[in-house]
N, C-alpha and C positions, 0 to 999 in steps of 0.2 A: 741262694739264688745264683744261678750260673749265667755268666756273661761272656759273650764272644767279642773280642776286640780286633779290629783290623787296623794295623799301624804301619804307615810308610816310614821307612828308616832312611836317613840321609847318609849314614856311615856304615851300614851293614849290621849283621847280627852280632858280631863279636863285641863291640862297645856296649850294645844294649844288654847283652847277656852279662857282661862284667858289672854293669850298673845294677842289674836286677839282683845278682848274687850279693852285692854289697848292701842293698837296700830292701831285701825281702822282709826283714823284720818290720819295716814301716808299713808294708802292705798288710802284714799280719796284725799290726797294732790297729789298723782300720777295720779289722774283721774280715779280711780277704785272704784267700789262699790260691796259689798257682796250681792249675790242673795241667796245663800244657802251654808251651811257648815254642814256636819254630817258624822258620821262613820257608817260602816256596822253594822247591828243589832247584828251579832255574832262575830265582830272583832273590838274592840275599837281602834285599831291601823291602820285601813284602812280608810283614810279620803278622802271624795270627797268635793271639793269646786267649786262652780260656781260663777264667778265674771263677771262683766260688766265693760269694759274699754271704755273710750271716743275715743280711737284711738290706732293703733298699737304702736305709739310712747309712749303712756301712759303705755301700757303693758311693753314695753322695759325699761322705766324708773323705774317701779316697780321691774322688774326682776333684774335690775342692781344695786339696792340699797343695798350696802354691809352691812350697819348698820342694816337694816331691815332683811336681810338674816341671819345675826348672831343672832338676836333676835328670829327669827323663829326657827333656829336650836337649840338654847338654850332651847326652849319650846318643843323640841322633834321631830320637822319636819326633816325628812331625805331627805334633798334637793337633794342629789346626785341620788336618785331613783325616784324623782318626775316626773310626766308626765304632759304635757300641751297639750290640744287639743283645737284648734280653732273651734268654732261652725260656722255653715253657716250664711251668711249675713241675711237670712230670719228668724233666730231664734228670739223668743220673750219671754218676761217675764209676759205679761199681755195682755188680750184682751180689757181692758178698756182704753180709750183715756185719 
């Protein structure tokens, strides 16, 4: 299941990206994979992240990981204003099989 997240950053993209690289294995352990992460061209504090989770339970596991939430917040992610949008079941990331 593909999820779009909108995250306001307090410290810009650099610290968030560094945090993600160090902790990507934790996302993977929850059954999630990064598809895309980037900020708006004119605003380094407006992050869009697209992730693919194995199941709704995997997303719930990721979202409820308090240790990882603290790590994300310490990197500047303003979790209280984050938005999560579930994409339709027909969403895809590649046309290649």
